[in-house]
LOTIPA-161207 format. One record per residue (C-alpha): x, y, z. Coordinates in steps of 0.2 Angstrom, whole numbers, plus 5000, padded with zeros to 4 digits. Example, Ala and Ser with C-alpha at 12.3 -4.5 7.8 and 13.67 -1.06 7.14 Angstrom:
BEGIN
FIKE_px_py_pz
FIKE_5062_4978_5039;
FIKE_5068_4995_5036;
! end
This chain:
BEGIN
FIKE_px_py_pz
FIKE_5204_4923_4994;
FIKE_5190_4933_4999;
FIKE_5178_4937_4985;
FIKE_5174_4956_4984;
FIKE_5156_4960_4988;
FIKE_5147_4967_4973;
FIKE_5144_4986_4972;
FIKE_5128_4991_4981;
FIKE_5113_4997_4971;
FIKE_5116_5015_4976;
FIKE_5134_5014_4970;
FIKE_5129_5006_4954;
FIKE_5116_5019_4950;
FIKE_5129_5033_4955;
FIKE_5141_5026_4943;
FIKE_5128_5024_4929;
FIKE_5121_5042_4932;
FIKE_5138_5050_4932;
FIKE_5142_5041_4916;
FIKE_5126_5046_4908;
FIKE_5128_5064_4914;
FIKE_5146_5064_4907;
FIKE_5140_5057_4890;
FIKE_5126_5069_4889;
FIKE_5137_5084_4893;
FIKE_5151_5078_4881;
FIKE_5138_5075_4867;
FIKE_5130_5092_4870;
FIKE_5148_5100_4869;
FIKE_5152_5091_4853;
FIKE_5136_5095_4845;
FIKE_5138_5114_4850;
FIKE_5155_5114_4843;
FIKE_5149_5107_4827;
FIKE_5135_5119_4826;
FIKE_5147_5134_4831;
FIKE_5160_5128_4817;
FIKE_5146_5128_4804;
FIKE_5139_5144_4809;
FIKE_5157_5152_4809;
FIKE_5160_5146_4792;
FIKE_5143_5152_4785;
FIKE_5147_5169_4794;
FIKE_5164_5170_4786;
FIKE_5157_5166_4769;
FIKE_5144_5179_4770;
FIKE_5157_5192_4777;
FIKE_5169_5188_4763;
FIKE_5155_5189_4750;
FIKE_5149_5206_4756;
FIKE_5167_5213_4756;
FIKE_5172_5207_4739;
FIKE_5155_5213_4732;
FIKE_5157_5231_4740;
FIKE_5175_5232_4732;
FIKE_5169_5226_4715;
FIKE_5155_5239_4714;
FIKE_5166_5253_4719;
FIKE_5168_5265_4704;
FIKE_5185_5270_4709;
FIKE_5191_5252_4707;
FIKE_5184_5251_4690;
FIKE_5193_5267_4685;
FIKE_5209_5262_4694;
FIKE_5211_5246_4684;
FIKE_5212_5256_4668;
FIKE_5227_5267_4675;
FIKE_5245_5264_4671;
FIKE_5249_5257_4688;
FIKE_5233_5250_4696;
FIKE_5243_5243_4711;
FIKE_5248_5260_4717;
FIKE_5230_5266_4718;
FIKE_5222_5250_4723;
FIKE_5234_5243_4737;
FIKE_5231_5256_4750;
FIKE_5212_5255_4746;
FIKE_5212_5236_4748;
FIKE_5222_5236_4764;
FIKE_5210_5249_4772;
FIKE_5195_5239_4767;
FIKE_5203_5223_4773;
FIKE_5206_5231_4790;
FIKE_5189_5239_4791;
FIKE_5179_5223_4786;
FIKE_5189_5212_4797;
FIKE_5194_5199_4783;
FIKE_5211_5191_4781;
FIKE_5214_5198_4763;
FIKE_5207_5208_4749;
FIKE_5215_5204_4733;
FIKE_5211_5214_4717;
FIKE_5218_5206_4701;
FIKE_5218_5207_4682;
FIKE_5207_5195_4672;
FIKE_5222_5184_4669;
FIKE_5225_5182_4688;
FIKE_5239_5194_4691;
FIKE_5238_5202_4708;
FIKE_5237_5220_4710;
FIKE_5234_5220_4729;
FIKE_5239_5208_4743;
FIKE_5242_5209_4762;
FIKE_5260_5203_4758;
FIKE_5267_5216_4746;
FIKE_5279_5204_4739;
FIKE_5265_5193_4732;
FIKE_5259_5208_4721;
FIKE_5262_5204_4703;
FIKE_5261_5185_4705;
FIKE_5247_5174_4699;
FIKE_5231_5172_4710;
FIKE_5230_5154_4718;
FIKE_5212_5149_4715;
FIKE_5198_5146_4703;
FIKE_5193_5161_4692;
FIKE_5183_5153_4678;
FIKE_5165_5157_4686;
FIKE_5170_5175_4690;
FIKE_5176_5177_4672;
FIKE_5159_5172_4666;
FIKE_5152_5186_4677;
FIKE_5147_5175_4692;
FIKE_5150_5177_4710;
FIKE_5156_5161_4719;
FIKE_5164_5155_4735;
FIKE_5176_5141_4739;
FIKE_5188_5134_4752;
FIKE_5205_5133_4746;
FIKE_5223_5134_4751;
FIKE_5232_5150_4747;
FIKE_5248_5160_4752;
FIKE_5240_5163_4769;
FIKE_5234_5145_4771;
FIKE_5217_5137_4770;
FIKE_5204_5150_4769;
FIKE_5186_5153_4764;
FIKE_5185_5166_4750;
FIKE_5173_5174_4738;
FIKE_5178_5180_4720;
FIKE_5167_5194_4712;
FIKE_5169_5201_4694;
FIKE_5172_5219_4691;
FIKE_5163_5225_4676;
FIKE_5168_5240_4665;
FIKE_5158_5255_4667;
FIKE_5145_5259_4654;
FIKE_5150_5270_4640;
FIKE_5144_5288_4640;
FIKE_5126_5289_4635;
FIKE_5124_5270_4636;
FIKE_5109_5265_4648;
FIKE_5113_5254_4663;
FIKE_5109_5236_4661;
FIKE_5108_5237_4642;
FIKE_5118_5221_4639;
FIKE_5133_5210_4646;
FIKE_5148_5220_4650;
FIKE_5167_5216_4650;
FIKE_5175_5209_4665;
FIKE_5190_5221_4668;
FIKE_5196_5214_4685;
FIKE_5192_5202_4699;
FIKE_5190_5204_4718;
FIKE_5194_5190_4730;
FIKE_5190_5193_4749;
FIKE_5193_5179_4762;
FIKE_5195_5173_4780;
FIKE_5207_5160_4784;
FIKE_5202_5144_4792;
FIKE_5214_5147_4806;
FIKE_5205_5163_4811;
FIKE_5188_5154_4810;
FIKE_5195_5140_4821;
FIKE_5202_5153_4834;
FIKE_5184_5161_4835;
FIKE_5177_5143_4837;
FIKE_5190_5139_4851;
FIKE_5185_5155_4860;
FIKE_5167_5149_4860;
FIKE_5171_5132_4864;
FIKE_5181_5137_4879;
FIKE_5165_5146_4886;
FIKE_5155_5130_4881;
FIKE_5167_5119_4891;
FIKE_5166_5130_4906;
FIKE_5147_5129_4906;
FIKE_5148_5110_4902;
FIKE_5160_5107_4916;
FIKE_5148_5117_4928;
FIKE_5134_5106_4922;
FIKE_5144_5090_4925;
FIKE_5149_5096_4942;
FIKE_5131_5100_4946;
FIKE_5125_5084_4939;
FIKE_5138_5074_4949;
FIKE_5133_5083_4965;
FIKE_5115_5080_4963;
FIKE_5118_5062_4958;
FIKE_5129_5060_4974;
FIKE_5115_5067_4985;
FIKE_5103_5055_4977;
FIKE_5115_5041_4980;
FIKE_5117_5045_4998;
FIKE_5098_5045_5001;
FIKE_5096_5029_4990;
FIKE_5110_5020_5000;
FIKE_5101_5025_5016;
FIKE_5085_5018_5010;
FIKE_5092_5002_5003;
FIKE_5104_4999_5018;
FIKE_5119_4998_5006;
FIKE_5112_4982_4997;
FIKE_5115_4978_4979;
FIKE_5102_4973_4966;
FIKE_5104_4954_4969;
FIKE_5102_4956_4988;
FIKE_5086_4967_4986;
FIKE_5079_4954_4973;
FIKE_5083_4940_4985;
FIKE_5075_4949_5000;
FIKE_5060_4953_4990;
FIKE_5058_4934_4986;
FIKE_5060_4930_5004;
FIKE_5048_4943_5009;
FIKE_5034_4937_4997;
FIKE_5037_4919_5002;
FIKE_5037_4923_5021;
FIKE_5020_4933_5019;
FIKE_5012_4918_5011;
FIKE_5020_4905_5022;
FIKE_5016_4913_5039;
FIKE_4999_4907_5046;
FIKE_4997_4922_5058;
FIKE_4990_4938_5050;
FIKE_5002_4952_5046;
FIKE_4996_4969_5042;
FIKE_5006_4985_5038;
FIKE_4999_5002_5039;
FIKE_5007_5018_5032;
FIKE_5008_5035_5040;
FIKE_4991_5039_5035;
FIKE_4983_5023_5042;
FIKE_4980_5015_5026;
FIKE_4984_4997_5022;
FIKE_5001_4996_5014;
FIKE_5003_4977_5015;
FIKE_4992_4962_5020;
FIKE_4996_4944_5019;
FIKE_4983_4929_5017;
FIKE_4982_4926_5035;
FIKE_4976_4943_5039;
FIKE_4964_4943_5025;
FIKE_4956_4928_5032;
FIKE_4956_4933_5050;
FIKE_4948_4950_5046;
FIKE_4938_4945_5031;
FIKE_4946_4957_5019;
FIKE_4945_4957_5001;
FIKE_4958_4958_4987;
FIKE_4955_4977_4985;
FIKE_4960_4981_5003;
FIKE_4977_4987_5000;
FIKE_4977_5006_5000;
FIKE_4961_5008_5009;
FIKE_4960_5017_5026;
FIKE_4957_5006_5041;
FIKE_4941_5016_5045;
FIKE_4934_5010_5029;
FIKE_4936_4991_5032;
FIKE_4921_4988_5042;
FIKE_4930_4981_5057;
FIKE_4923_4982_5075;
FIKE_4926_4999_5084;
FIKE_4937_4991_5097;
FIKE_4948_4983_5084;
FIKE_4949_4998_5073;
FIKE_4954_5009_5088;
FIKE_4968_4997_5092;
FIKE_4975_4998_5074;
FIKE_4974_5017_5074;
FIKE_4983_5019_5091;
FIKE_5000_5027_5090;
FIKE_5006_5017_5105;
FIKE_5010_4999_5105;
FIKE_4997_4986_5109;
FIKE_5002_4969_5116;
FIKE_4991_4953_5116;
FIKE_4975_4962_5115;
FIKE_4960_4951_5113;
FIKE_4947_4957_5100;
FIKE_4932_4950_5092;
FIKE_4927_4951_5074;
FIKE_4911_4944_5067;
FIKE_4917_4926_5066;
FIKE_4934_4925_5076;
FIKE_4943_4929_5092;
FIKE_4960_4937_5087;
FIKE_4975_4942_5098;
FIKE_4982_4959_5091;
FIKE_4999_4966_5093;
FIKE_5005_4982_5086;
FIKE_5022_4991_5084;
FIKE_5024_5008_5077;
FIKE_5037_5011_5064;
FIKE_5046_5027_5070;
FIKE_5060_5036_5061;
FIKE_5059_5054_5066;
FIKE_5041_5053_5063;
FIKE_5027_5040_5063;
FIKE_5029_5031_5047;
FIKE_5017_5017_5050;
FIKE_5012_5002_5060;
FIKE_5016_4984_5060;
FIKE_5001_4973_5066;
FIKE_5002_4954_5069;
FIKE_4986_4944_5072;
FIKE_4984_4927_5079;
FIKE_4968_4917_5078;
FIKE_4962_4914_5096;
FIKE_4945_4906_5092;
FIKE_4950_4888_5094;
FIKE_4960_4892_5110;
FIKE_4945_4902_5117;
FIKE_4933_4888_5114;
FIKE_4945_4876_5122;
FIKE_4947_4887_5137;
FIKE_4928_4888_5138;
FIKE_4927_4869_5138;
FIKE_4941_4868_5151;
FIKE_4932_4880_5162;
FIKE_4916_4869_5160;
FIKE_4926_4854_5165;
FIKE_4933_4862_5180;
FIKE_4916_4867_5185;
FIKE_4910_4849_5183;
FIKE_4925_4843_5193;
FIKE_4921_4856_5207;
FIKE_4902_4850_5206;
FIKE_4907_4832_5207;
FIKE_4918_4835_5222;
FIKE_4904_4845_5230;
FIKE_4892_4831_5227;
FIKE_4904_4818_5233;
FIKE_4906_4828_5249;
FIKE_4887_4831_5250;
FIKE_4884_4812_5247;
FIKE_4896_4807_5261;
FIKE_4886_4818_5273;
FIKE_4870_4811_5267;
FIKE_4877_4793_5269;
FIKE_4883_4797_5286;
FIKE_4866_4803_5290;
FIKE_4858_4787_5284;
FIKE_4870_4776_5293;
FIKE_4867_4786_5309;
FIKE_4848_4784_5307;
FIKE_4851_4765_5305;
FIKE_4862_4764_5320;
FIKE_4848_4773_5330;
FIKE_4836_4760_5324;
FIKE_4826_4773_5313;
FIKE_4827_4762_5298;
FIKE_4811_4768_5290;
FIKE_4817_4786_5292;
FIKE_4834_4781_5284;
FIKE_4825_4773_5269;
FIKE_4814_4788_5267;
FIKE_4828_4801_5268;
FIKE_4839_4791_5255;
FIKE_4825_4788_5243;
FIKE_4820_4807_5243;
FIKE_4837_4812_5239;
FIKE_4839_4800_5225;
FIKE_4822_4805_5217;
FIKE_4827_4823_5217;
FIKE_4844_4819_5208;
FIKE_4836_4807_5196;
FIKE_4821_4817_5191;
FIKE_4832_4830_5181;
FIKE_4843_4817_5174;
FIKE_4828_4807_5167;
FIKE_4820_4823_5160;
FIKE_4836_4828_5151;
FIKE_4840_4811_5144;
FIKE_4822_4809_5138;
FIKE_4821_4826_5130;
FIKE_4838_4829_5124;
FIKE_4845_4815_5113;
FIKE_4860_4826_5108;
FIKE_4874_4819_5119;
FIKE_4884_4835_5120;
FIKE_4869_4846_5125;
FIKE_4863_4833_5137;
FIKE_4880_4832_5146;
FIKE_4881_4851_5146;
FIKE_4864_4853_5154;
FIKE_4868_4840_5167;
FIKE_4884_4848_5172;
FIKE_4877_4865_5172;
FIKE_4862_4858_5183;
FIKE_4875_4852_5196;
FIKE_4884_4869_5196;
FIKE_4868_4878_5198;
FIKE_4862_4867_5212;
FIKE_4879_4870_5221;
FIKE_4875_4889_5221;
FIKE_4857_4886_5226;
FIKE_4849_4889_5209;
FIKE_4837_4877_5202;
FIKE_4839_4873_5183;
FIKE_4823_4867_5175;
FIKE_4821_4860_5157;
FIKE_4805_4866_5150;
FIKE_4791_4853_5145;
FIKE_4792_4857_5127;
FIKE_4810_4854_5125;
FIKE_4814_4840_5112;
FIKE_4829_4837_5101;
FIKE_4834_4820_5094;
FIKE_4852_4813_5092;
FIKE_4860_4815_5075;
FIKE_4849_4830_5071;
FIKE_4863_4843_5071;
FIKE_4871_4846_5053;
FIKE_4890_4847_5051;
FIKE_4888_4866_5048;
FIKE_4883_4867_5066;
FIKE_4898_4861_5077;
FIKE_4894_4855_5095;
FIKE_4908_4867_5101;
FIKE_4898_4882_5095;
FIKE_4882_4875_5104;
FIKE_4892_4873_5120;
FIKE_4898_4891_5118;
FIKE_4881_4898_5116;
FIKE_4871_4888_5128;
FIKE_4885_4886_5141;
FIKE_4888_4905_5142;
FIKE_4869_4909_5142;
FIKE_4866_4897_5157;
FIKE_4881_4903_5166;
FIKE_4875_4921_5165;
FIKE_4857_4916_5170;
FIKE_4864_4907_5185;
FIKE_4874_4922_5190;
FIKE_4859_4933_5189;
FIKE_4847_4922_5198;
FIKE_4859_4918_5212;
FIKE_4864_4937_5215;
FIKE_4845_4942_5214;
FIKE_4841_4929_5227;
FIKE_4856_4933_5239;
FIKE_4852_4952_5238;
FIKE_4833_4949_5241;
FIKE_4828_4958_5226;
FIKE_4819_4942_5220;
FIKE_4811_4932_5234;
FIKE_4809_4914_5232;
FIKE_4819_4900_5225;
FIKE_4831_4906_5211;
FIKE_4827_4897_5195;
FIKE_4834_4896_5177;
FIKE_4823_4888_5164;
FIKE_4831_4881_5148;
FIKE_4822_4877_5132;
FIKE_4830_4866_5119;
FIKE_4819_4862_5104;
FIKE_4821_4858_5085;
FIKE_4806_4857_5073;
FIKE_4802_4862_5055;
FIKE_4793_4879_5060;
FIKE_4801_4886_5076;
FIKE_4798_4903_5071;
FIKE_4779_4901_5068;
FIKE_4777_4890_5084;
FIKE_4786_4903_5094;
FIKE_4776_4918_5087;
FIKE_4767_4927_5101;
FIKE_4775_4916_5115;
FIKE_4778_4931_5126;
FIKE_4793_4942_5130;
FIKE_4797_4958_5119;
FIKE_4814_4953_5111;
FIKE_4827_4965_5105;
FIKE_4839_4959_5092;
FIKE_4857_4956_5098;
FIKE_4865_4948_5083;
FIKE_4863_4947_5064;
FIKE_4862_4932_5051;
FIKE_4850_4923_5041;
FIKE_4834_4915_5047;
FIKE_4831_4897_5048;
FIKE_4825_4893_5030;
FIKE_4816_4878_5024;
FIKE_4827_4866_5035;
FIKE_4820_4871_5051;
FIKE_4827_4879_5066;
FIKE_4836_4875_5083;
FIKE_4828_4885_5097;
FIKE_4839_4888_5112;
FIKE_4830_4899_5126;
FIKE_4837_4903_5143;
FIKE_4826_4913_5156;
FIKE_4831_4917_5174;
FIKE_4823_4925_5189;
FIKE_4837_4938_5190;
FIKE_4835_4957_5188;
FIKE_4833_4957_5169;
FIKE_4841_4968_5156;
FIKE_4836_4986_5153;
FIKE_4829_4989_5135;
FIKE_4842_5002_5132;
FIKE_4856_4989_5136;
FIKE_4849_4976_5124;
FIKE_4863_4979_5111;
FIKE_4877_4985_5123;
FIKE_4877_4968_5132;
FIKE_4884_4959_5117;
FIKE_4899_4971_5116;
FIKE_4916_4964_5122;
FIKE_4920_4970_5140;
FIKE_4902_4974_5145;
FIKE_4899_4966_5162;
FIKE_4890_4969_5179;
FIKE_4902_4957_5188;
FIKE_4918_4969_5188;
FIKE_4933_4970_5177;
FIKE_4940_4955_5168;
FIKE_4923_4948_5163;
FIKE_4911_4952_5148;
FIKE_4918_4940_5135;
FIKE_4904_4927_5136;
FIKE_4890_4936_5127;
FIKE_4902_4943_5114;
FIKE_4907_4925_5110;
FIKE_4889_4919_5110;
FIKE_4885_4932_5097;
FIKE_4900_4928_5087;
FIKE_4895_4909_5087;
FIKE_4877_4913_5082;
FIKE_4884_4924_5068;
FIKE_4895_4910_5061;
FIKE_4880_4898_5061;
FIKE_4869_4912_5052;
FIKE_4857_4913_5066;
FIKE_4849_4926_5077;
FIKE_4849_4930_5095;
FIKE_4836_4941_5105;
FIKE_4835_4947_5122;
FIKE_4820_4952_5131;
FIKE_4810_4951_5148;
FIKE_4804_4933_5153;
FIKE_4788_4929_5162;
FIKE_4797_4929_5179;
FIKE_4803_4946_5177;
FIKE_4821_4941_5173;
FIKE_4831_4941_5157;
FIKE_4826_4929_5142;
FIKE_4838_4925_5128;
FIKE_4832_4917_5113;
FIKE_4843_4910_5100;
FIKE_4838_4902_5083;
FIKE_4850_4893_5072;
FIKE_4845_4886_5055;
FIKE_4846_4867_5053;
FIKE_4852_4865_5035;
FIKE_4848_4847_5034;
FIKE_4830_4849_5040;
FIKE_4821_4839_5053;
FIKE_4809_4825_5053;
FIKE_4790_4829_5050;
! end
């Protein structure tokens, strides 16, 4: 047996709203009926009182009651008044209750059915009672004897010579109320129909927005939604039609460095890099775009939410920082492998040369040739191993030296370079150092090689690297030459000392107006698809709370100076 699906939320709200509208309309109708009935009874009471009082005050009535046949005189008068006043009856009676007038002539002479005690005491009173014509609201008024000739009016109590009773039947009152209620029911029916139609329109719209789901399904979807947002490691960002943040998960807050108050803020006020801000504001989809924040490399995908108009944008963010670092290390390994293959090929050529010299009997020349090549290769190795105790940096410099030599560029380690093993704190990972120094050396080798090939810088192409750590790098380097322009932000070294990384080349240099632009992602002089290296350098420097400057070196080429704080200090 198939269990019926619960009514959708829209259907439940529709039924509830129709019920509420019906209850409100019915309650209003009942209230109006009760008010109308009460008002009708008050009106009937006032009307009967006014009619009876008018008849009782008539001098002709007081004169007629003293005649020999009061009914003959009063019956036509009473009927005329009854018709003119619109009441059900006007009964004039003797003090003992004998009727002199009545709408039904056969009732004349019979006793009045009702209370007369208060009227006989000279009082006017109203009551609801059952008479010959049925239940009615009636008022009884006394008729006083006229004052004697010469007696002033109001000189004292006068004799009650007759009683006048005027009334309106309950049936007539009910008929009037029914006429009013019929009009009220027509209005109430119209209100109910209008309320039902409005409720139906709201129901259709709500059903479209809730996709026909019931309350339990919506609640369950909300729970899944919240759980998914916090469980997904990738960043998720949702923007509304006005490009404000409508939703952001924990991953996106971490990747973009957003605070808890970011929801509701426009994208332009988040302080993101211009390129990333432009991607988030774009109306067209973006697929696997790489962007840099202050500390991370993120891959951005955007998808507009369109339903007749641009309703917003869904943005997914993936952390590409680690992958980018691994890619850089893989590129370095490939370069090392290529350099080793080249050196192996070159060594084979040199070995053949040595063997040939020996075969020709030129032993002395063979020994001299082999020794010279060994000394050239060993000199840089000894210099790097002696000065750079940090194994990662030493390996990087040796590998880059082999790559540079392959391209005809001499890589030189400056005489003042010195860094001991174990000096780098955990807050300064070796991977970031590889990113910084590796990219700076690669750019310097490219610049020096191209300048030498083009003839703009005659002589041997050269890249000079300085790697040094001490307790007062900034003071030692003050006035060391080269006008620097800041290319990054961050704190200075502090009391723990600084790690100085300087790379200068014999290339064409960097124009002063481009000192800040070169660190922007995509800037390159080597064609499209390049320009990420210096952006990654600045990002790594920012993570380490260091600074980077670019200026002109003593050889006329570019000089990059990076200072990174050493939180654990250095030996004195």
